N, C-alpha and C positions, 0 to 999 in steps of 0.2 A: 830520752826519758819522756814519757807521756804525762801531760798535765791537763786535767779537765776542771775548769772553773764552772761551778754550777750555782745558779741563782734562782730562787723561787721569788718571782717578782709580783705576781698577781695570780688570781684564780684560787680554786679550792684544792690545791695539791695536798695530799694527805701528809700531815705533819709528822706522822709516825714512820713514814718511809724515809730511809736514808738516801735522799736524792743524789747527793754527791757520789756516793758509792755506786748507786745504780747507774748513773750517767757514765762514770769512769769505766765500769765493767762493760757497758754497751759500746762505748767508743773503742775500747781496747779489743773487744770481740770483732767489731767490724774491721778495724785496722788489720788484725791478724789474718783475716780472710782475703785481704787485698794484695795486690802486687807491691804495695808499699809497707808491708808488715815491718820491714827493717827500721822504719821511722820510730817505732816505739822503743827501740833499743839503741838508737843512734846517740852520739854525743850531744846532739842538740836537744833543747827542751822543745818538744812539739806540743803546742797548746791548742785546745779546743774550748770554746765557751758554750755552755748550754744554759739557755734561759727558759724557765718555765713560767708562762704568763697566761693571759686570758685571750679569748677570741677578739676582743676589741683591739688589743695591741697588735695581734697577728694580722687582723684585717687591715689595720693602718699600714703595717709593713708590706703586706701583700699588694696593697694598692700603690704604695710608693715605689716599690722595687720591681714588681711584676705586672703592674697595671691591671690587677684583678681585684676589684672592690668586694672581696669576700674573705671570710676567715678560712683557714685551711688547717690541717692537723700539725704540719711541720714545715718550717722554712729553713733552708740552709744558705749560708752566705760564705762561700769559699774565699779565702784570702790569698791562695796560691793557684796560679794557672795550672791546669792538669799537666801540661807539657814540661813544667818546671819541678814537678813533685820529686823526680829522681835526683835532683840536685840540691834540695833544701836541707838535707842532712849536713851539707857543707857550709851552712850559714856562718857568716863572719862573726855575728854577735851571739851565736849559740842558741838563738831563739827562733822558732818557726811558728808563726801564727797561722794554723791550718784553717780556722774559720769559726763561724758561729752557727749554732743550731737553736731554733726557737720553736717551742711547742705551745699550743693553745689549749687550755684546760677544758673548756666546754666541748670543743670538737673531739678531743682525745677521750673524754669521759663518755660522750654519746656513742662514739665508735666502739669503745671497749664494751659498753653495755649491749650494743647490737650484736657483738661477736661473742658475748658471754665471757669476756676476759676481765681480769682486774685492770684498773687503769694503769697501775705501775707496769704490768706486763706489756700492755699496748705501748706505753711510753718507751719501754726498752726497745721494742721493735722500731718505733719511729726515730729514736736516737741512732740506732744502727743504720736505718735508712738514710737519715740526714748525714751521718758520717761518710757513707759511701758517696753521697753527692759532693761532700767536701773533697773527696778523693778523685773527683772527675767522672764518676759513673752517672749514668742517666737511664731513663726508661722511655725514651722518645720513640722507639720502634720496638717491634716484637722481639727481635734478637737481643737488643740491649736490655729490654725488660726481663727476659728470661735469665740472662746473665746476672743482672742485679738481684733478682729474686732468689736465685740459687745462692748467691753470696750472703744475702740476708738470712736465708734459711739455715745455712751452715753456721753463721755467727750466732743466731738465736739458739741453735742446738747446743752450742758450747755454754749457753746461759741457762740451759734446761727448759727452753721454751719450744713449743710445737711449731711446725711449719705453718706460717700464717696464710700461705697460698694453697694449702692442701684442700681438696674438695671435701666438704664436710659430710658428704654422703658415703 
């Protein structure tokens, strides 16, 4: 069973948006596109934490964990090594802490405005993106980036969102 714990910690995240439902749907959509889709329906409780905060907190986390003293739109902190993901459904305690995803309000809002998107739609994309990182995917080279982008696009389509990588012309 998939469990997504969502916290609005800081920033101007729209209070009218049901962030827990949005985050849960985005995590589930990403998981469904992955080779680990079975985790959502396993006997174990598969947990993801989504923290919606501001640029200041994300900058601090980015500096501390990635040694980059700048804010970024999303950070992912996997709790399971990619090579162990196939075995986590057999957890002895019935709980699998997949990891944490942290979004930065000011960066998300600015990127959304530049792309002509609602911040909530851009946040959905970033939560999908972050979830795929929790599952061991990356975009370090062209082939990996294409693979990850295809998975993101497919997940976003299930949420009714357009391909974020499509050429706008």
